[in-house]
C-alpha positions as CSV (number, residue, x, y, z in Angstrom):
1,X,178.2,192.4,249.1
2,X,178.1,191.7,252.8
3,X,181.7,192.1,254.3
4,X,183.1,190.1,256.9
5,X,183.2,193.0,259.2
6,X,179.4,193.3,259.0
7,X,178.8,189.6,259.8
8,X,181.2,189.6,262.4
9,X,180.2,193.1,263.8
10,X,184.0,193.9,264.0
11,X,185.7,197.2,263.2
12,X,186.7,197.8,259.7
13,X,190.7,197.4,259.5
14,X,192.4,200.5,258.5
15,X,194.0,199.1,255.4
16,X,190.3,199.1,254.0
17,X,190.8,202.4,252.1
18,X,188.8,203.5,249.1
19,X,191.1,201.7,246.6
20,X,190.4,198.5,248.6
21,X,186.7,199.2,248.3
22,X,186.9,200.0,244.7
23,X,188.8,196.7,243.9
24,X,186.4,194.8,246.1
25,X,183.2,196.0,244.2
26,X,184.8,195.7,240.8
27,X,185.9,192.1,241.5
28,X,182.5,191.5,243.1
29,X,180.7,192.6,240.0
30,X,182.9,190.4,238.0
31,X,182.2,187.4,240.0
32,X,178.5,187.9,240.0
33,X,178.1,188.6,236.2
34,X,180.8,186.1,235.0
35,X,181.3,183.4,237.3
36,X,177.8,183.0,239.5
37,X,175.7,182.3,236.3
38,X,178.0,179.2,235.4
39,X,179.0,178.2,238.8
40,X,177.1,174.9,238.8
41,X,178.7,174.2,235.2
42,X,182.2,174.9,236.3
43,X,181.7,172.6,239.6
44,X,180.3,169.8,237.3
45,X,183.1,170.2,234.7
46,X,185.9,170.8,237.4
47,X,187.3,173.6,235.2
48,X,186.8,177.3,234.6
49,X,187.1,177.9,231.1
50,X,190.0,179.8,229.4
51,X,187.8,182.5,228.3
52,X,186.9,183.4,231.8
53,X,190.5,183.6,232.9
54,X,191.4,185.8,230.0
55,X,188.2,188.2,231.0
56,X,189.6,188.0,234.5
57,X,193.1,188.9,233.4
58,X,191.8,191.7,231.2
59,X,189.8,193.0,234.3
60,X,193.2,193.2,236.4
61,X,192.0,190.3,238.6
62,X,194.9,188.1,238.0
63,X,198.4,188.7,239.3
64,X,196.9,191.8,240.6
65,X,200.1,192.4,243.2
66,X,202.8,191.2,240.5
67,X,205.4,193.8,240.0
68,X,204.2,195.9,236.8
69,X,207.6,195.2,235.1
70,X,206.4,191.5,234.8
71,X,203.1,192.4,233.4
72,X,201.3,192.6,237.0
73,X,199.0,195.3,238.2
74,X,201.5,196.6,240.8
75,X,198.6,196.6,243.4
76,X,199.0,196.2,247.3
77,X,198.4,193.0,249.1
78,X,195.4,194.6,250.6
79,X,194.0,195.1,247.0
80,X,194.8,191.6,246.5
81,X,193.0,190.5,249.5
82,X,189.9,192.4,248.1
83,X,189.8,190.2,245.0
84,X,190.1,187.0,247.2
85,X,187.3,188.3,249.2
86,X,185.1,188.6,246.2
87,X,185.9,185.3,244.9
88,X,185.0,183.5,248.0
89,X,181.7,185.3,248.2
90,X,180.6,183.4,245.1
91,X,182.9,180.5,245.1
92,X,182.9,179.2,248.7
93,X,182.9,175.4,247.8
94,X,185.0,175.6,244.7
95,X,188.8,175.1,245.3
96,X,190.0,178.7,245.1
97,X,193.3,177.3,244.2
98,X,192.1,176.2,240.8
99,X,190.9,180.0,240.0
100,X,193.3,182.2,241.8
101,X,196.4,180.6,243.8
102,X,198.0,179.7,240.4
103,X,197.9,183.7,239.7
104,X,198.9,184.4,243.0
105,X,201.7,182.3,244.1
106,X,204.2,183.4,241.2
107,X,203.9,187.0,241.9
108,X,204.3,186.4,245.6
109,X,207.6,184.5,244.7
110,X,208.5,187.4,242.4
111,X,208.4,189.8,245.2
112,X,210.7,187.9,247.5
113,X,214.3,189.2,248.0
114,X,215.5,186.0,246.6
115,X,214.6,187.1,243.0
116,X,217.7,188.1,241.4
117,X,218.8,189.2,238.0
118,X,219.8,185.6,237.1
119,X,216.1,184.5,237.4
120,X,214.7,187.2,235.5
121,X,215.8,185.8,232.1
122,X,213.2,183.1,232.8
123,X,210.5,185.6,232.7
124,X,211.1,186.9,229.3
């Protein structure tokens, strides 16, 4: 997978560590094997099937940065961006919100300082 740094001839950010590269490569392989072969059909149907979401979840690609106590992966936002980068390589024209933002937004909200014990009950 070509990286943005290669295309733009720019330096690699310091937060692109071994974990970032591992997650990006794993997510890229998933996108190439599970999404790319069916991309045209997903575009036509305007939906990604539930089975694909389940496979993505089983591979740690959904809610990756959500806290582990809420069922997420506890990954860093850098690792989360590696997943988004892999998605964008395959699905540049598909609305990424339909595949990913729904999985990214709730954990982002969970990680805010506003989350308190009174809200946790809704997650059980």
